[in-house]
NUTI-219976 format. One line per 8 residues: number of its first residue (from 0); for each residue x negated, z negated, y of N, C-alpha, C. Coordinates in steps of 0.001 Angstrom, whole numbers, plus 500000, padded with zeros to 6 digits. Atoms other than C-alpha are relative to their C-alpha. Layout:
<lumfis>
NUM = X/Z/Y/X/Z/Y/X/Z/Y; ... .
</lumfis>
This chain:
<lumfis>
0 = 501395/499600/500141/871162/783195/822099/499775/501352/500662; 500334/498748/499320/869469/785933/824117/499935/501150/499004; 499924/498873/500928/870220/789295/822489/499144/501178/500437; 500895/498950/499549/867696/791370/824448/498574/499499/499824; 501344/500443/500326/864139/791133/823140/499018/501082/500405; 501034/499073/499567/861250/792822/824925/498654/499498/499499; 501304/500392/500510/857834/792829/823305/498951/500194/501080; 501025/499872/498968/855092/792070/825827/498684/500481/499423 .
8 = 501378/499738/500384/851566/793379/825744/499240/498678/500001; 500819/501204/500000/848788/790853/825173/499673/499586/501426; 500244/500523/498656/848056/788605/828142/498706/500520/500588; 501281/499554/499484/844531/789961/828426/499824/501497/500003; 500146/498559/500132/845235/793657/827941/499938/500711/501341; 499873/499274/498747/846113/794671/831479/498933/499547/500991; 500949/500358/498957/843730/794759/834426/500552/498859/500839; 499333/501102/499318/846256/792523/836177/500912/499306/498992 .
16 = 499204/500633/501067/847490/790110/833450/501321/499437/500476; 498733/500519/499498/850242/788776/835740/501134/500982/499723; 498982/499009/500320/852070/792025/835048/500610/499757/498622; 499507/500289/501340/852445/790799/831467/500910/498775/499970; 499276/501272/500005/854074/787507/832496/501496/500144/499717; 498558/499915/500287/857725/788706/832537/500315/500281/498530; 499754/499720/501407/857521/790145/829023/499720/498805/499120; 500330/501206/500761/855837/787030/827685/501061/498930/500232 .
24 = 498920/500944/499673/858415/784877/829494/501247/500284/499168; 498776/499645/500703/861264/786785/827875/499901/499715/498513; 500142/500279/501431/859851/786458/824380/499999/498500/499744; 499922/501458/500162/859298/782727/824826/501438/499506/500184; 498590/500377/499842/862881/782466/826079/500791/500297/498729; 499334/499660/501257/864087/784250/822959/499672/498972/498925; 500393/500966/501022/862082/781910/820712/500629/498633/500276; 499364/501268/499658/863422/778901/822592/501456/499977/499564 .
32 = 498577/499970/500338/867036/779935/822192/500213/500127/498493; 499850/499817/501448/866462/780894/818552/500060/498673/499261; 500042/501289/500675/865765/777267/817643/500891/498944/500650; 499107/500945/499325/868204/775644/820061/501466/500376/499898; 498626/499526/499917/871338/777782/819855/500447/500672/498709; 499419/499338/501167/873630/778938/817076/499943/501511/500186; 500140/498545/499847/872970/782655/816426/501342/500698/500159; 498789/499225/499757/875508/785204/817595/499978/501303/499208 .
40 = 499917/498698/500676/876733/788401/815986/499279/501068/500805; 500693/499029/499142/875315/790305/818995/498494/499969/499745; 501425/500108/500276/871828/788978/818328/499665/500641/498658; 500264/499456/501327/871999/789856/814645/500057/501519/500021; 499892/498541/499889/873092/793382/815551/498743/500592/500620; 501216/499513/499348/870101/793803/817880/498821/499976/499030; 501124/500134/500915/867653/792577/815243/500028/501035/498885; 499869/499012/501068/868994/795106/812771/499961/501437/500501 .
48 = 500008/498643/499459/868922/798103/815119/498711/500728/499641; 501170/499198/500350/866584/800939/814214/498947/499954/501100; 500954/500024/498888/865004/800883/817690/499194/498708/500011; 500709/501275/500059/864138/797202/817298/498996/500005/498856; 500900/499934/501149/862649/797788/813867/498795/500889/500300; 501108/499115/499632/860553/800650/815253/499045/499323/500967; 500853/500734/499058/859298/798469/818107/499126/498997/499271; 500780/500950/500787/858192/795899/815557/498790/500660/499349 .
56 = 501092/499299/500674/856059/798500/813794/498785/500152/500903; 501099/499829/499048/853982/798945/816958/499420/498674/500469; 500365/501255/499366/853709/795261/817751/499593/498901/499015; 500193/501117/500924/853721/793016/814670/499095/500379/498831; 500778/499793/501213/851544/792600/811619/500928/500416/498861; 499153/499632/501148/852777/793984/808273/500752/498814/499408; 499333/501178/500561/853599/790428/807162/501277/499672/500759; 498825/500294/499184/855955/789765/810056/501011/501135/499886 .
64 = 499121/498844/500103/857365/793284/809862/500809/499962/498707; 499299/500053/501287/858251/792769/806198/501193/499048/500057; 498878/500936/499868/860404/789744/807043/501151/500639/500770; 498936/499407/499194/862320/791624/809725/500635/501206/499312; 499429/498856/500713/862781/794670/807503/501021/499585/498951; 499000/500504/500938/864788/792494/805132/501350/499750/500667; 498783/500407/499299/867342/791742/807832/501160/500983/499886; 498837/499103/500025/869464/794956/807916/500807/499920/498714 .
72 = 499266/500075/501260/870325/794771/804233/500669/498642/499833; 499446/501339/500157/870836/791008/804274/501198/499775/500920; 498927/500203/499025/873072/791202/807353/501186/500928/499774; 498947/499001/500228/875174/794065/806008/500935/499566/498872; 499059/500499/500996/877613/791949/804048/501043/499137/500681; 498889/500747/499414/880914/790243/804686/499671/498511/500078; 500202/501432/499845/880698/786728/806049/498590/499579/500332; 501402/500362/499802/876986/786927/806837/499796/499232/501304 .
80 = 500169/500718/498737/877394/785739/810456/500281/498516/499801; 499697/501405/500279/879042/782541/809270/498917/499358/499135; 501056/500522/500862/876363/782149/806605/498738/499694/500799; 501178/500221/499161/873585/782506/809175/500209/498780/500887; 499714/501163/499154/875258/779990/811479/499920/498708/499192; 500073/501189/500852/875605/777556/808597/498555/499667/499666; 501405/500263/500305/871945/777987/807732/499276/499408/501209; 500569/500612/498792/870985/777247/811335/500289/498503/500009 .
88 = 499614/501414/500039/872901/773971/811021/499239/499254/498914; 500669/500655/501129/871386/773173/807629/498511/499809/500250; 501446/500054/499784/867833/773912/808750/499609/499050/501125; 500505/500632/498781/867683/772365/812208/500881/498896/500582; 499079/500954/499378/870706/770131/812894/500291/498804/499099; 499526/501066/500886/871885/768131/809891/498976/499722/498900; 500952/500331/501066/869329/766330/807690/500635/500125/498620; 499520/499767/501352/869756/767400/804096/498936/500743/499219 .
96 = 500955/499331/500870/868149/769472/801377/499237/501133/500656; 500663/498891/499322/867330/772399/803674/499324/499600/501304; 500386/500386/498648/866492/770409/806791/498503/500103/500245; 501380/499945/499518/863254/771162/808663/500021/499416/501415; 499940/500666/498695/862792/768739/811566/499311/500855/501059; 500593/499136/498968/862209/770796/814733/499230/499223/501064; 500661/500889/499045/860193/767976/816354/498521/499845/499660; 501448/500103/500209/856424/767872/816807/499601/498653/499415 .
104 = 500382/501335/500462/856222/764114/816269/500177/499833/498499; 499715/500140/501427/857755/764363/812813/498894/500619/499160; 500999/499260/500770/855112/766818/811673/498567/499530/500253; 501380/500311/499624/852055/765360/813428/499674/498520/500049; 500334/501370/499593/852344/761687/814265/500210/498993/498875; 499783/501151/500881/852107/758409/812402/499929/498735/500845; 500077/501285/499295/852518/754788/813430/500087/498879/498967; 499945/501153/500888/852217/751337/811917/501375/499346/500070 .
112 = 498717/500675/500108/855491/749837/810736/499847/498894/498962; 500174/501167/500872/855233/746314/809292/498704/500098/499208; 501332/500003/500593/851546/746812/808612/499626/501224/499185; 500367/498793/500748/851684/750226/806943/500257/501244/500844; 499901/498764/499241/851234/753723/808292/501177/500831/499502; 498800/499241/500329/854459/755724/808393/499979/501307/500778; 499917/498693/499352/854864/759418/809147/501458/500469/500029; 498671/499407/499985/857891/761573/809894/500995/499328/500915 .
120 = 499103/500703/499096/859298/759439/812701/500172/500759/501305; 499700/499339/498735/860898/760620/815908/499340/499284/501181; 500492/500542/498726/859587/760101/819466/498657/499299/499852; 501350/500520/500115/855972/759566/818524/499170/500345/501226; 500908/499744/498876/852918/760038/820732/500114/501424/500503; 499877/498604/499578/853388/763812/820754/501147/500182/500980; 498850/499894/499096/856806/763449/822377/499667/499413/501365; 500390/500603/498726/855363/761149/825026/499021/500895/500759 .
128 = 500982/499124/499356/852502/763560/825690/500656/501226/500627; 499408/498778/499438/854678/766643/826150/500851/499685/501231; 499266/500384/498795/856827/764740/828644/499082/500005/501224; 500962/499982/498896/853697/764369/830790/499699/501434/500433; 500196/498586/499668/853152/768131/830578/501168/500517/500837; 498833/499524/499271/856707/768751/831754/499989/499475/501436; 500055/500577/498657/856278/766381/834685/498900/500669/500833; 501099/499351/499298/852966/768024/835573/500439/501329/500604 .
136 = 499510/498706/499515/854783/771357/835973/501291/499867/500797; 498742/500236/499277/857788/769756/837720/501171/500699/499331; 498902/499404/500749/860058/771044/834970/501153/499008/499932; 498807/500843/500029/863547/769619/835385/500996/500579/499004; 499059/499569/501023/865944/769790/832461/501427/499677/500433; 498590/500238/499728/869699/770057/832719/500401/498632/499456; 499585/501340/500420/871306/766625/832504/500808/500018/498708; 499226/499890/501239/873460/767895/829642/499127/500271/498783 .
144 = 500903/499713/501119/870390/768719/827537/499621/498694/499318; 500140/501277/500696/870189/766006/824880/498882/499982/498967; 501031/499962/501022/867326/767133/822645/498782/499170/500406; 501226/500744/499755/864101/765151/822295/498951/500923/500627; 500929/499158/499233/861178/766360/824429/499082/500871/499162; 500927/499211/500820/859077/767637/821516/500720/500933/499029; 499293/498979/500776/861755/769939/820058/499294/501337/500206; 500727/498735/499895/860164/773315/819311/500657/500941/501012 .
152 = 499313/499149/499036/862819/775083/821364/499681/499621/501431; 500343/500445/498658/861994/772962/824399/498542/500324/500322; 501397/499635/499775/858262/773564/823961/499889/501489/500341; 499990/498577/499647/858944/777319/823993/500614/500211/501395; 499395/499917/498667/861179/776844/827037/498967/499675/501081; 501050/500379/499057/858267/775148/828805/499016/501147/500217; 500910/498865/499867/855988/778102/828073/500653/501143/500776; 499289/498974/499233/858631/780505/829373/500028/499631/501483 .
160 = 499989/500489/498612/858883/778379/832516/498647/500237/500660; 501337/499789/499441/855113/778541/833027/499721/501484/500231; 500164/498556/499792/855145/782331/832573/500732/500453/501265; 499257/499658/498794/857807/782569/835275/499266/499490/501248; 500777/500506/498877/855728/780346/837575/498768/500881/500236; 501134/499077/499888/852760/782611/836859/500409/501260/500758; 499509/498805/499308/854812/785601/837964/500231/499710/501480; 499711/500361/498612/855952/783814/841127/498715/499806/500806 .
168 = 501246/500256/499279/852463/782642/842086/499215/501291/500209; 500691/498728/499852/851023/786095/841449/500612/500842/501105; 499314/499212/498971/853653/787754/843630/499740/499443/501393; 500224/500636/498704/852980/785236/846409/498525/499959/500389; 501431/500028/499712/849199/785631/846189/499386/498616/499977; 500509/501373/500090/848725/781926/845364/499067/499900/498793; 500941/499812/501103/845602/782392/843264/499706/498719/499237; 500351/501245/500680/844744/778776/842521/501160/499490/499144 .
176 = 498837/500419/500779/848290/777944/841408/500220/500926/498806; 499889/499039/501093/848375/781116/839315/499047/499640/498873; 500994/500359/501015/845179/780124/837515/500408/498732/499265; 499590/501237/500654/846486/776623/836867/501172/500224/499051; 498870/499704/500880/849754/777993/835410/499519/500631/498700; 500544/499362/501197/847750/780140/832997/499184/499009/499169; 500743/501033/500718/845447/777235/832112/500955/499074/499251; 499034/500884/500637/848478/775100/831338/500624/500659/498778 .
184 = 499496/499282/501170/849881/777768/829040/498993/499942/498860; 501070/500017/501002/846560/778024/827214/499883/498629/499343; 500261/501336/500515/846100/774275/826870/501190/499424/499242; 498816/500497/500703/849689/773515/825867/500157/500699/498642; 499975/499292/501276/849597/776198/823180/499025/499375/499012; 501049/500536/500873/846363/774779/821788/500303/498577/499567; 499865/501423/500287/847137/771077/822020/501296/499645/499300; 498700/500383/500525/850778/771124/821036/500627/501082/499111 .
192 = 499196/499040/500779/852648/774254/819913/499290/500437/498717; 500690/499468/501176/850015/775668/817579/499417/498917/499102; 500478/501092/500855/849049/772245/816249/500966/499711/498852; 499019/500292/501055/852243/772157/814158/500896/501184/499651; 499106/498865/500227/853944/775556/814337/499787/500633/498630; 500253/499431/501321/852249/776782/811157/500692/499218/498893; 499324/500839/500997/853552/773850/809131/501511/500174/500097; 498565/499796/499776/856996/774270/810663/500447/501327/499389 .
200 = 499671/498691/500577/857013/777978/809728/500002/499953/498475; 500104/500040/501459/855902/777251/806162/501187/499269/499379; 498846/500730/500537/858697/774723/805643/501272/500830/500119; 498841/499117/499865/861268/777174/806984/499977/501061/498905; 500114/498982/501048/859993/779844/804604/500402/499453/498633; 499741/500564/501326/860293/777501/801637/501445/499535/499824; 498664/500589/500115/863801/776223/802444/501136/500940/500395; 498940/499093/499555/865697/779115/804046/500448/500901/498856 .
208 = 499461/499084/500995/867985/781179/801828/500126/501412/500542; 499849/498710/499335/868360/784012/804353/498712/500336/500758; 501289/499622/499393/865529/786000/805994/499886/499783/501499; 500047/500034/498543/866455/785403/809657/498973/499009/500534; 500884/500993/499401/864603/782172/810376/498559/500079/499491; 501393/499678/500353/861520/782957/808256/499432/501131/500856; 500457/498898/499150/861325/786185/810294/499661/499499/501396; 500223/500472/498637/861656/784439/813664/498813/499038/500056 .
216 = 501114/500945/500009/859242/781637/812739/498669/500720/499815; 501223/499230/500199/856673/784175/811539/499623/500760/501260; 500239/499345/498718/857059/786142/814747/499447/499005/501017; 500409/501013/499025/856647/782929/816751/498531/499660/499863; 501393/500432/500128/853340/781886/815280/499043/501146/500256; 500885/498867/499739/851866/785369/815405/499885/500260/501504; 500034/499790/498557/852837/785777/819056/499199/498903/500691; 500700/501110/499358/851570/782312/820021/498497/500065/499748 .
224 = 501426/499882/500297/848251/782848/818264/499364/501107/500834; 500522/498909/499199/847776/786177/820022/499959/499656/501479; 499947/500375/498595/848804/784741/823371/498865/499028/500329; 501090/500938/499776/846351/781856/823054/498651/500722/500010; 501264/499272/500063/843539/784217/822055/499757/500786/501288; 500140/499219/498774/844209/786417/825091/499727/499104/501204; 500210/500927/498892/844415/783460/827470/498599/499401/499952; 501352/500550/500109/841183/781988/826127/498950/501062/500332 .
232 = 500928/498936/499647/839467/785360/826444/499898/500169/501511; 499980/499832/498546/840498/785478/830102/499501/498767/500746; 500251/501243/499266/840022/781803/831025/498898/499138/499406; 500901/500877/500722/837599/780364/828487/500767/499146/499011; 499319/500773/501048/838337/778089/825523/500692/498757/500527; 499285/501224/499665/840820/775240/825703/499319/498806/499347; 500544/501229/500594/839659/771679/825121/500864/499490/498864; 499091/500479/501027/842720/771062/822960/500426/498559/500176 .
240 = 499614/501400/499784/843276/767634/824525/501521/499873/500109; 498545/500180/499907/846835/766276/824147/500503/499960/501439; 499704/500005/498570/846830/765627/827904/498735/500502/500708; 501210/499437/499381/844443/767755/830007/499448/499106/501105; 500641/500797/498954/841973/766247/832450/500687/500166/501349; 499394/499780/498691/843790/767841/835370/501362/499341/500143; 498730/500723/499916/846912/765813/834520/499797/498543/500383; 500278/501406/499725/845174/762506/835241/499484/499809/501413 .
</lumfis>
């Protein structure tokens, strides 16, 4: 997991918002790895550093800050790295008492099975829709990547990818492509990530025994909400369609 975390300014704060793209990209990369990769001792050390805690004070709401302020004390005990790694497995890998499915379809979709509506199933319409978004951006995944397309970590990876494309298009002066990359970020946040991230965060809060993943999930939704608000302020409101008109 990425152990360097830079807090970006809001997407609409700067006169040239493309300057914000690298910081936003890096935070989305961090969020992606947080839900896809087993946490390392290096990451935990960074999250507990005084400089990181001070940066949070300038950037996060008191609610999110409170979660992260619990980390230094919680992490300052023998065996905590193994405990955090085990909780990652319990929360996101192995179905059990703590398990919180990291898939959009599970939280949003339903389908008819033998004449009755069933929820909580994998590879629903949401998974099919996000695959179309990935193809629209020509996002190619490593052949060794085995997760389903609507995994929260992959959705964050997609946003990081779009931020990087935004940076590239801005540097090359490709204005129309730059605008489309920003529109895709806005619309994907609205239609997919923020349609279920709040529920996902709430389930993590209720099932986690340690403060790490409630802290990261709270940071994720606050950042995504702020990013969407800034993008909509700059570009206009999103339609919220699962697949945008420009994808057809």
